[in-house]
ROMILUM-314942 format. One record per atom (N, C-alpha, C, CB): y, x, z. Coordinates in steps of 0.05 Angstrom, whole numbers, plus 5000, padded with zeros to 4 digits. Each point is the difference from the previous one (the first is absolute). Glycine has a CB too. Layout:
BEGIN
YXZ
...
! end
This chain:
BEGIN
133524175800
500849794981
500949755016
496750174966
505649735028
501049765012
500049784978
502950265034
495449544969
499849794981
502349805003
495150064999
506549965022
502049805006
499049805020
501950064954
499849775055
499349805021
499049744988
503350215030
497949714947
499549744989
498350034974
504349825020
493350084981
498350004976
498549744998
499650505002
500049424973
498649754994
497450064986
504349754998
493650125011
497450014986
500149804977
497550135043
502949984933
500749844976
497749834990
503450344989
497249415004
498049834986
499650114972
501349605027
496550334961
499450074972
500549764982
496650355015
505449654968
500549774982
497849974979
504950065008
494249694989
498049934979
501249804981
496350095032
502849924943
500849804980
498149765001
502050364970
498249455012
498449765001
497050064994
504049744986
495450495003
497350094996
498950185023
500849964951
500950065070
499450175023
499750304993
497749615021
503750474958
500350284994
502650095013
497549964956
502850305050
502550105012
502349964981
497450345027
504749534983
502449944984
502050235004
499249495004
501050694977
501650245003
503049934999
496450274980
504449535005
502849924999
500949905027
499649894951
498849945062
500749905026
499750215022
498449554985
499850645011
499850225019
502650165000
495150024993
506050044984
502550154998
502349845014
498550224957
501649525038
502149835013
499650005030
500349714959
497250285050
499549995029
500850275013
496249684992
503150544996
500850265011
503050025002
495950214980
505649714999
502950005001
501149835023
500150074950
498749695052
500949815021
499550125028
499049614969
498650505036
499450105026
501750245008
495449844993
505450324987
501750235006
502949925002
496850294976
504249575004
502949944999
500949785018
499950164953
498549625048
500849775016
498950005028
500349754958
497250345046
498849995026
500150275015
497149644983
504150565004
500750255013
497650155013
504549805008
493350214977
497750155010
500350304996
497249604991
502050555029
500050294998
497550104985
502550035043
495449804957
497450084989
498449764993
500150425028
498349604951
498249784992
497150105002
503549804969
494850035043
497250065001
498649844978
500150105050
498650034931
498649864979
497050025004
503850104968
494949685024
497049985002
499150005029
499650234956
502049655061
499049945027
498749725001
503750295019
495749615004
498749745003
501849784987
497750165042
504949864963
501849804989
500150024970
502750025041
496750214948
499850044971
497349924988
503350365005
495149525012
497349904992
498250234989
502049564989
498250675025
498550234992
496949954998
503650285021
495249554995
497149964997
499249884973
499849945049
502249944937
499349874975
501050174976
500249555022
500950684983
501150174978
497950214993
504749925015
495050134959
498350224992
501450275005
497949704964
500650525036
501250265003
502150054978
495750175022
503649754954
501950044977
502649855004
496050074970
503849685040
502449855005
501750135022
497649584986
501050525035
501550135022
501450254990
496649825032
502150344953
501350254990
502449934983
495650245001
504249554982
502249924983
502349895017
496849914962
502549955059
502149895019
501550235013
497249595008
501350625001
501450235011
502050114980
495950115028
503149934948
501750124979
502449834993
495950224982
503749535014
502249824991
502049965023
496849774968
502350215056
501849965023
501850245003
496749705022
502250544976
501750245000
502050004978
496250265020
502949664956
501949994977
502249795005
496250134970
503149645040
502049785004
501950075023
496749674983
502350465038
501750085023
501950224992
496449875032
502750314951
501850214989
501550155021
500549724959
498150355062
501250175021
501749855020
499950354968
500349395030
501849855018
498749955028
502049784960
495450235041
498649985026
497450154998
502249555010
496550495012
497450145001
497849804993
501750335034
496149774955
497749834993
497550115014
502149894955
496749945061
497550065014
497849854986
502350095044
495550044950
497749884987
497849945020
501150244957
497949515042
497749945016
497550104987
502349595017
496650634994
497650124988
497650005019
503150294973
497149565049
497950005019
497549864991
503450025035
494450044977
497449884993
498150045023
500750094951
497149765050
497950055019
498050204989
500649545019
500050574957
498550214988
501850254999
497249674972
502250535043
501850235003
500550144973
498350065047
499649984937
500450134975
501749844981
495650225006
504149514994
501749834983
502950025009
496149694993
504450325033
502750035010
501250264991
498949715040
499550504960
501050274991
500649984970
497250245035
501149644950
500449994971
502649854994
495150004992
505449775021
502449844995
502550155010
497349585004
502450565019
502350155010
500850224981
498549905047
499650244942
500650224981
501249894974
496250265019
503049504973
501249884977
502949935006
495549824985
505050075039
502849945008
501750255001
498349615025
500550604986
501550255002
500750114973
497650105043
500649894938
500550094973
502249844986
495250154997
504949595008
502049834989
502850055012
496549664991
503550415035
502650065013
500949815021
501250204958
496849665056
500849835022
501150175023
496649664986
504950225031
501250155023
498250035024
504449844984
493649995017
498150015022
497849794996
503650165031
494549844987
497849804998
499649865026
497850274964
501349485034
499249845023
497049985001
504449734998
494450345024
497050015002
499149805021
499950484986
498949305005
499149795019
497550105014
502049644971
497650255053
497650055015
497649914984
502449955044
495550214954
497649914985
498949735011
498950494991
500849334991
499349725007
497049964994
504749844990
494149975023
497349904996
497950195010
501749764961
498450505032
497950185010
500650105029
499250144953
503349825056
500750035028
499150265013
499849515003
501250714988
499250265012
501050025029
500150214955
498649975060
501050055027
502450194999
495449945019
505750135005
502650145000
499850284988
501149755041
496650384962
499750264988
499849974969
497750185041
501049614950
499849954972
502849944988
495349835007
506350025008
502749934991
501650264998
499749545021
500150634999
501550255000
499250174976
500449985051
497150054945
499050174978
500949884973
496150145028
503849604970
500849864975
502950074993
496849625010
505050335008
502850054995
500750294996
501149595026
497750584991
500650294998
499050114973
499750045050
497949874941
498950094974
501849924977
495449975019
505749794982
501849914978
502650175002
498149535001
502950515023
502550155003
499750284989
501149725040
496650404965
499650284991
499750024970
497950095044
501749694942
499750004971
502649994985
495649785006
506650175008
502649954987
502350135015
498249564983
504050485003
502450095014
501949775006
499650444976
499749325016
501749775005
500249925030
498849844954
503550075055
500249895027
498449745002
504550215006
494249755017
498249775003
500949825023
496350284983
503649465012
500449805021
497349875005
504949924987
494150095038
497649855007
500749705002
498250405026
499849444971
500449715002
497849885018
502149994953
498749945071
498249905020
500249705002
500450435026
497649424963
500249714999
497249895009
503650014963
495949985063
497449935010
499049724991
501050285039
500849534958
499249734993
498749994973
503749825029
497350334952
498950014973
497750204998
504449864982
495950375030
498150214996
497449975017
503850304990
496549565033
497749975017
499650235020
497949744964
503950455035
499950235018
502950105004
495250134986
505449975037
502750115006
499850305003
501449575023
500750574968
500250295006
501250015028
500750144950
497849985068
501050025028
502250215002
495549855016
506050135005
502450175004
499350294998
502049655029
495850444984
499450285001
499350114972
498349945046
500549894937
499450094973
502650034984
495549775002
506450045001
502550024986
501650245009
500049504994
500050545033
501550235011
498950264988
500949745043
496450284955
498850244989
500650024970
496349975034
503649814951
500650004972
503050084995
496549654992
505250285026
502950074997
500450305000
501249575023
496850584985
500350295000
499350124972
498850015049
500049824934
499550094972
502750004986
495349814999
505550424989
502850034991
501149784982
499250485004
499249414978
501149804981
499449715008
499650354964
499349615060
499849735011
502549955017
494850005000
507049854989
502749995011
500849745013
501250334966
497249465030
500849745010
497549825003
504650054978
495849735036
497949795002
501349734999
497050315026
501749514960
500849724999
498149855019
501850034952
499349855069
498349875020
500449694998
500450405031
497549474959
500149714995
498349855020
500850094951
500249915074
498649865022
502049985023
495350184986
503849705036
501849975023
499150155025
501249554982
497350675014
499150165022
502250215006
495149944988
506849975029
502350175006
499350245018
502849594995
495050395020
499150235015
499250234980
498549705039
500050234940
499250194981
502450134986
495749744993
506250094999
502450094986
501650195019
500249584972
500050345053
501550175019
498750275004
501549595023
495950414978
498650265002
500550184976
496549775028
503450114948
500550164976
502850125001
496949704974
505150145033
502850095000
500450215021
501549554983
497350415040
500350195022
498850274995
500049615031
497750394955
498550254997
500050124972
497149835036
504850094947
500350134974
502850124999
496749684978
503750515004
502650114996
502049804989
497950444991
504749615014
502149824991
499949954970
502850165038
496350034947
499949984971
497949814990
501750464997
496349475019
497949824993
501149715004
496350335012
503849514967
501349745001
497949785003
503750184971
497049625045
498449765003
501549774988
497950185042
500849674940
501149774986
498649755009
501350294961
500249505042
498949745004
498749904974
503449905037
494249984966
498849884977
500049705001
497250394996
504449505023
500249715004
502949945005
495349975019
505949884962
502949955002
500949885027
499949934951
498549895059
500949865025
499850195024
498449574981
500250665017
499850195022
501850244997
495349855006
506350164972
501750234995
501950075022
499649904952
502049905057
501950065021
498750075027
503149684978
494850185031
498650105024
498950284997
498849535009
500250544967
499050274996
502350215000
496149814974
506250125015
502350185001
500750065029
501749824956
498049985061
500850035028
498450215015
501449535000
496150534990
498450215013
499950254983
497349645022
504350384957
500350254986
499050014971
499550195043
499749584946
499350004971
502450064983
496449665009
503250424967
502150104982
501049804980
498150455006
500049394983
500849824979
497849794995
502750364979
497349524997
498149794994
499150024971
502249705033
495250244963
498949954973
499749694999
497550464996
504349424989
500549715002
498949844977
504150125025
495349634981
499449804980
502649834996
495049995011
506249935011
502449844998
502350144987
498649775041
501250504956
502050164986
500449914971
498950385029
499249474960
500449894973
502349795000
495150084990
505249795033
501849775002
502550055016
496049714996
503650445026
502250055019
500250295007
499549545019
500150634961
500150295005
502750095011
496750064964
505449835026
502750085010
500349945029
501949914955
497049865054
500249925028
498350185017
500949534986
496750535005
498350185016
501350285002
495949754985
505350344993
501450265000
502349995020
498750084952
502749705049
502249975019
499050015029
502649734966
495150155039
498850005026
499250295008
498349534993
500550624989
499350275005
502450175006
496049954970
506150015015
502550165003
501349935027
500650024950
499549725056
501249915026
498550135023
501549564979
495950435020
498450125022
500550305003
496649644994
503450494983
500550294999
502750075012
497150044960
504949795036
502750045009
500549915029
501549964953
496449945060
500249915027
501049725003
500850465012
499449394966
501049725001
497649825003
504050114971
494749905052
497549865005
500349704999
498550385027
503749514982
500449714999
500349904971
502350025045
499150144939
500149934971
497350014987
504750184999
493850035008
497250024988
498349765009
500450505000
499949425025
498449775010
500849754985
499650225045
503049744951
500949764986
498949994971
504250005028
495750234959
499050004972
497049945001
503550344986
495149785033
497149955003
499549705004
499450455020
502149424997
499549725005
500649834975
501250075048
500950014938
500849854976
497950024978
504850085011
493950164988
498050054978
497249925008
502950374985
496649575040
497349975010
498449784985
501650165044
499749634949
498649784986
499050094972
502849675025
498750514962
499050114975
497750205005
504749954980
495650225041
497950185006
497349865003
503450295024
496649494991
497549865005
499249814977
500950045049
501249844939
499549804979
498550114976
504049775015
496650484978
498750124976
497050045004
504350224990
494749755035
497250045005
498649745009
501050475013
500249304979
498749755006
497349974985
504549795008
495350354970
497450024986
499750294992
500249514983
497450575008
499550284995
502150124980
495149925009
506050304999
502050144984
498750144976
502850075041
498549944936
502949954995
500749744986
500450494998
498049305006
500549754986
502849895004
495249905004
505750105021
502649875006
502350194994
497849735035
501850534968
502350184993
500449994970
499150295040
498849694944
500349974971
501449744993
495950284993
503449505021
501349754995
503050025008
495649755009
505050385013
502750035009
501750154980
498549985047
500350234942
501450164979
500649834976
497750425016
500449404977
500549824978
502449825005
495250014989
505149905036
502349835007
502650164997
497149745032
502850524971
502450174997
500450104972
499350145047
499149754934
500450074972
498450234990
504449835006
493750275010
498350224991
497249894995
502750345027
496649644948
497449874992
497850215002
502449674970
496550375053
497950205004
497249894997
503150245031
496749504962
497549884994
498449935025
500050254958
497449695037
498249925022
498450225011
499849564979
498050375034
498350205012
497350004987
502449955044
496250274958
497250024989
498049915021
501450384969
496549495021
497849945019
498950255012
498849604973
500450395053
499549765016
502449885014
495650195006
506849924990
502449875010
500549754983
502050445016
499149354996
500649764985
502949915006
495249865002
505849964982
502749905002
500549875027
500249944950
502250085060
500749875025
499949694997
502850405013
496749465009
500149714999
502849904997
495949995029
504449764961
502649884997
501549995027
498349734961
500250215060
501249995027
501350265008
496649655013
501950574982
501150265007
502350084982
495550135017
504349794958
502350054981
502549865009
496750054963
503049715047
502349845009
501350155024
497949574984
500550545034
501150145023
501650244991
496149845029
502850324953
501350234990
502649934985
495550244997
504349544987
502449924985
502349935020
497149824962
502250055060
502049935020
501250255013
497749565008
500650644997
500950245013
501850164981
495850025027
503549984947
501650144980
502749864997
495950154975
504149595026
502549844998
501950085022
497549624978
501450425046
501650065024
501450274998
496949715027
501750484959
501250274998
501650034975
496350195026
! end
């Protein structure tokens, strides 16, 4: 399974009552596919505020996003959990609905050791026929999947990719060196995408793709075509957006930025809070420049 190179971890639009706004969700899906040129959308990831969504809301998001995309791009469902059985249950629900794959985050808070991590992911993989992308994000999860565990997991037939959201380039290099060419490594940090491409990463699971997806796609294409100077120029031009969207906890500022572009995706659910006026001003200036 090739999910494509350019994918965005989609925000979840809320109305003024903080219920999911399905009309705005449909508009957002169209915009991300048609205007920002995404190959794939990840729904119910961290950027989609998955910790605040009920299982019922998540399942409906899977279903509606598939309906709205209507075959124009692939849909990956965030079904990971620090409870292995819960992750299996959500994965099977996604499979029944028809998602193209699932994203499984490293178990957070309970912090299993490497054998526990391996058993967790392998057990979920064996419960489904869906292709799986691992999600290694030590800063949020409190534990990292070490290279040897990922290399071993890559031998499980339907574990086909990993999203690496950290700056441990030695770990990433080991994964790329010791896995088959078909196993894809994705950047989970927009500002590190080009450096990761330089050591063999395949693509990005982006937040900035909401705003500058076309530009990121152009950077990926330029690098793939050997136009490294062009890719570097795009990276430098986009870098202020890459970092600016994380001046406060995501997705507050990316939702605000989408509002500036005419997409009313609403606010964030607690414990996330609205961005400060100072941070909003910075993002408004960056949007004006692009």
